[in-house]
N, C-alpha and C positions, 0 to 999 in steps of 0.2 A: 774539684772546684775549691779554691782556697778561701780562707776566712773573709778576705776583703771582697771577693766576688759575691759571696753569700750575703754579706751586709748590704752591698749595692743592690742586689736583686730584691731584697726585702724592702729597701727604700723605694725602688721603682714600683713594687706591688702596693705599698702603702699610698703612694701618690695617686695611682690609678684608682684604688678603692675609694679614696677620699673624693676624687673628681666624680666618680659614679654616684656616690652618696649625695653629693651636692646637686647633681642633675635630678636625681629621684626626688629629693626634698623640694627642689624648685618646682617640679611638676605638681606636687601635692600641696605645698604650702606657699611657695613663692615668696612674695614680699611679706606675707604674714609672719614668716620666721624672723625676719629682720626687725619687725616692730613689736609683735605681740610677745615673742619670747623675752625680749628685754623688758617690756612693760610689766609682764607678769612677775618676773623675778625681782623687779625693782632696780637693782644695780647688778647687772650681769656683765662684768668687764672681762673680756676675753682677749688674750694676746693674739694678734694677727700673725699667722705663720705662713710661709710659702708651702706649696704643695710638696716640694722636695723635702722639706724638713718636718712635715706633719705625717704621722703614722695613722693608719686606719683606726687603731685603738684609741689614740689621743683624740681624734675627731669624734668618734662615737661617744667617748666620755664627755666631751664638751657639749655635744648636741643634747644628749639625754639629761644632762644636769640642768638644762634650761628648757626642756620640753614642758609646755604648760599642761598638757594632758596628764603627764606623769604626776605633776604637782597637784592637779585637780583631784586625781584619783586618791592620792595619799591623804589629802585634806578632807575629802568628802566621804570616802568609803566607811569610816567609823560610824557615821550617822545614818548610813543606809542599812536597813534591816531586812532579814528574811522572815517571811510570815508563813507559818504552817497552820492550817485550819483543819478542824475535824467536825463533821456534820453527821449527826445520826439520822439515817434514812431507813425507811421500811423497805424490805425486800421480800418478794414472794418466791418461795421455792416449792418444788414438788417433793413431797416426802416419800412417795412410792414411785420408784423409777418405772414400774410396770403398770402404773395407773390402777384401774379397778378391774384388772383381768381376773375372772373367776378362777382360772387354773392356778395362778400364782397365789391368789388369796387362799385357795384350798391347800396348796402345798406349804406355804410359809405361815399361813394364819392371817386373819384380817388385821390383827394388831401389830404384826411384825414391823410394818413400815409406818406405824403411827396412824393407822386408819385410812391412809391414802389421801389423795387430793392435794390442794395447795395449802401451804402454811406461810405465815408471815413472821419475819424476824427483823430485828433492828440491828443494822450493821453500820460501822463508821465509814464515812466517805471523806477522804483526805484531799486537800488541795494546797497549792503553793502560790505565793505571790511576793511582792516587794512593798516596801514603804520607806519613809524617812522621818527622822525625828525633827520636829520644828521648834521645840523649846525645852527648857530644863525640867518642866513639869511632866515630861514623858509623853506629850501628845505626838502622835504619829499620823501623818497624812498618807492615804492609800486610795485605791479604787474601791468602790462599793461592791463590785462583783467579786473581789478577793475575799471579803469577810461576810457577804450576805448569807444569812441563814446559818452561819457557823455557830456551833455550840461551844467549841473551845478554840482559842486563838493563842498560839505560841509565837513569840518574837525572839529572834536570835540576832545578836550583834556580832560585828566583825571580831571583837575580842573574845568571842566564845560564850559570853553570858547569855542566858535564856530566861525569859520572863513570860508569865501568863498576862495576857492583855484583855482589857474590857472594851466593849463598844461604847463610844461617846455619842455619836450621831452619824446618820447616813443620809445621803441624797442620791436616790436612784436616777433623778433627772439628768444630772451631769456625772453620774457614776463616781461619786466621791464619798469617802468615809473618813472619820477620825476615830482612832483607837488610842488607848493609853496604857502605859506601863509605869510601875513605881520602882524607881531605881536611882541610886546616887551617881553623880559624875557622868551625866549623859552627854555625848557629843551632839551638836546641833548643826543643821544645815541652814545657811542664810537664804532668804527668799529674794529673788530679783524682780525685774520689771519686764514682763513679757510684752507689754505694749511697745517698749523701746527696742525689742529684738528685731533685727533685720534679716530678711531672707538671704541666705548664703553664709550666715554666721556659723562658726564651728560650735558643735555641741557634743556632750558626752552623756551616754546613758549608762547607769549602773543599776544592776538588779540581780534577780535570781532566775534566769531563763532556763526552763526545762530542768530545774533542780541544780544547775551549775551555779553555786553560790558566788556572789560578789563578782559577777562577770562585767566586763567593761567593753562598750562599743563606742565608736565615734563616727560622726558624720556632720551634716549641715542642716540648718533649717531650710526645708525645701519649699514651704509655702505657709501662709497664715490664713486664718478665717475660713478654714475648710468646713464643709457641711457633711456630716455623717448621717446616713439614714439606715435604719434597721426596723424590723417589725415592732411597732409601738413606740419608737423613739425617733427623734429628729434633732440632731445636735448641730449647732453652728458655732464657729469661732475656734475650732481646733487648729493646733499647729501640726504641720506635716514635717517629718524628718526622715532622712535616709539612714540614720544610725540604726543598726540592726536591733529589732525588738522582736522577742519571741514570747510564747506563753510562759508565764512566770515573771516576766519583766513588769507586768501590770502593777501599777502603784509606785514604781520606782521613779527617781528623779531624772529629769533632763536638765543638764547643767551647762551654763555658758562658760566662756574662758575666764571670767572673773571668779568662778567658783560658786556662783549663785544659781539657785533653782529657777528655771523659767517655765517648766512644764512638768506634768505628771504623765508618764508613759501609760497609755490606755488601750490602744487598739492597733491592729495590723490588718492589711489586706492579704488574706492567706494565699491567694493565687498570684501574688506579685512579689517582687523583690525590692527592698529598700523603700517601702511605703508604710510608714508607721505614723501614729497620731498621738498627740499629747494634749491634755487639758492645760490651757495657759494658766500660769500661776496667779495672774491677777484675778482671774475668775475664781480660782480655787481659794484665794485668800478670803474673799467675802463669804463664801460658803463655809469655809473652815471656821471663821469667827462665829457665825451663826450656830453652827453645830456645837461648838464648845460652850457658847453662852446659853443656848436654848435647847440643844439636843435635836433640833430640826431646822430646816431652812424656811424662813418667812419670806417667801417669794413675792415680788412686787405685783400689784394689780392696778391696771389703768382704767378699764371699764369701757372700751370702745370696740366696735367692729370695723375692720379696715378691709379695703379692696385695692387691687392693683389699678394703676392708671392705664386706661386704654387710649388709643389714638382718637376713638370716637368721643370719649369723655373729655379729653383735652380740647377737642374742637368744639363740642357742644357747650361746654361750660367755660370756654375761653380761659383755660388754665395756662399760666405763663411758663410752666415747666413740663417736661416730658417724662421725668423720672420722679418717683415718690409713691405715696400711698394715700388714698382718699378715705376719710372717715365716713362710713355709711350709717353708723348708729352710735349713740352715746347713751350708756345706761344711766338712768336717773339716780342721783345721789352717789354716783361713783366719783373717784378722784378726778377723772376727766371732766365730768359735769361740774364739780365743785370749783375747779381751777380755770374753767373757761374754754375748754376745747369744744368745738361744735361740729355738727353734721355738715359735711361738705368741705371741711378743712383738709388741705393737702399737706401731709407731713413730708418734709424734705430732709430733715436731719434730726437726730436724737442724741443729746449729750455731745454734740459736735461731730458725730459720725453720720455720713451721708446715708439717706434712705433711698434705695433704688426700687424696692418692691415691698409688698405687704409682709413677706417673711422677715424682712429686716426689722419691721416694727415689732412683730411677735417676739423675735429672738432678743432684741434690745431690751424690751420690757422684762422678759423672762430672766435675763441676766442681772437684773437689778433686784434689790431687796426692799421689803416694806420699809417705808420711812425715807427712802432715798429721794432727794430733790433732783428732778430731771428736767432739762430744758428741751422743749420741742420747738423747732423752727418750722413754721407753717406758712402756707399761702391761703389767704381768705379774701374773697372778692378781688383777686388779682394783686393783693398787696401782701408783702412779706411781714410776718409778725413772729414774736417769740413768746411762748407761753411756758411758764415754769409750773411743774406739777409735782406735788409730793405723793408718791405712790402709796396705795393702801396695801393691805395684806390680802392675798388672793383667797385664802380660806374664809375670809369674812365678807366676801363680796356677795352680791345677790345672785350671782350665777347667770346663766343664760336665760333669757326670757323664753317662755313657751306659750304656744297658742294652739287652738284647735286646728285640726286638719281642714284645709280649704275644701269647700264643697265643689265637686266637679259637675260639669254640664251647664248648658245655657240657662239663663234666667232672664226673662224679659222685664223691662220696666218702661214706664211711659217716659221717664226722663233719661233716655239713653241715646248714644250716638255711636255709629260704627265707622272707624277709620282704619284703613290698611288691614282689615280682617280682625280688628280688635273692637269689641263692644264694651264701652265704658258707660257707667251709669252713676247718677247722683245717688248718694247713700241716703235712703229713707229708712223708716222704722223696720220695714219688712226685710230689706237687704241687710241691715245691720244685724237683725236677729238671725237671718239665714246663714250669713258668713261669720257670725260671732265676732263682729268688729268692735274694738274698744272705743272708737270715736267715729265721728262723721267727717273727719278731715280727708280730703282728696276725693277721687273717683274710683269706684270699684269695678274691676273687670268681671263681666258676667258671661262672656263668651269669647273664644279664640278660634278662628277658622284654621283648618289644617293647611299647612304650607304658607301661611300668611307671615307678615312681619312679626306679629305677636308670638307665633309658633317658633320662629327663629330666635326670639328673645327669651323663650322659655316661660312666657307668661301663662297663667292659668286662672280659671275662675276663682274669685275670692281675693286675688291680689289687689292691693290698693295703690293707685298711682298718685303720688304726692306732688311730684314736680317733673317737668320736662324742659330740659335746657334752661334750668333755673327759674322757670315760670311756674308758680304754684297752680295746681289744678283745683280751683274752687268751684267752677261752673263748667257746663258743657261748651260755652263760648271759648273758654280758655283752652279746652281740649281741641276743639275744631280749628281754632286759629293756629295753634302750634303745629298740629298734624298736617294742616293744609299748606303750611309755609314751605318754601323751597330750602329745606335744611340739608346740609351735606351729611349730617350725622345727628343722632338722637341720643341724649343722655337722660335716662329715666330714673328718678328716685322712687322706689316702690316699697311697700310694706307687705310682709307675708308672715302670718302667725305672730305678729307683734315685733318682728325683726325687720329693720329697714336695710336696704341695700341698693346699690347703683347697678343698673344694666345699661349697656350702650350698643349701638349698631351704626355702621356707616351705610348710608343710603346710596 
């Protein structure tokens, strides 16, 4: 084959390789390449060439020079750190491998193995994780489980520098922690807006998985507002991503195509592929600021008990919405009490976010800090209202009310009436003493027949019925009139042990 044929052959090979690369990129990135590559580089002017005149090498050079992931990694990696921890733990060991066998004790002597039995020793337990520097003062954001219990923390930067770190503050609730190093000329990662992140956006994870330092994976945001449940914990609001996350990635950043952190890589589903979770950076910002300023998180406190809306409650109380959460109790002198939330209010949104169930209320308040001003959109008596509440600090609340255990078994009273297997009585001195009731408001349940409506509702002796279908239970006439009416459903406001709650049933 002469020189001219060789040259032509390579030209044909280059054109084919270029076409194949374009097809592959189109499948993975598509329109994204045409827009995002140019936007990321700012001015990325490329001469348009024909396939016949473009070699595979030239094409590859052109693509990788404008690849946003490459640029993100180069800019971000210096601020991503490897975290090595050492925790001293007690370990029990058997000093005599033969136990207390008389033969070996006689042969070797009792003191040969140190007297036998178990001995305790303190040994170092080492762990690895990731983190990233958030400001020039050396503050590093990571997961709480990376540094929890650690006696020594060592931070290593991409440039090879290593520093001892100290704990600044920890929040086990959302598995976040802030540590600090003292060093000059520290690189910093910029924090983005996780609320503005869209499902399907490309993201990059950088960390220390399984000890492989400064590893990079890429994927997309798979979902938002995921709930994670584990023994003793219940988290809501996590971002899900298919960017590969492994042990050691914990605490590392999840970065969008603008090079800003939108999440902290936290958890994986071990029996699945491509299912990882990150704490949204907007949630982490609030917690981080509190940890830096106070060393702890001053979590918000509202002071209400909430319940889900049931079809029976919606019908019985003529509630104009089917989704939301109803307030069944308001703690005296709580922020809710101070700013005007009332028992029976139906919460439909908090801070502009729709409330579909009671968990939404719990998580929304828990994600706020003490002193935050929060708008509650509610329905009261069928009318929509807005109530603005400044949250208190949860540790300074009165806590849950407690009461004595209700007395079981029937108790007769002259002023009692039995409806649908439920015996209700006017509260007199004797009944107030017997059931340790704080007031005489409502009617007290003194007996519940097996298999009756009351049994289905879970009522028990000592429960106080305050309202039925918004009618206050002040007399037995109130009780008889409501219970004998042809209602499709019953919504009952009751008190048990000082705690009020709604129960409902469709008839």
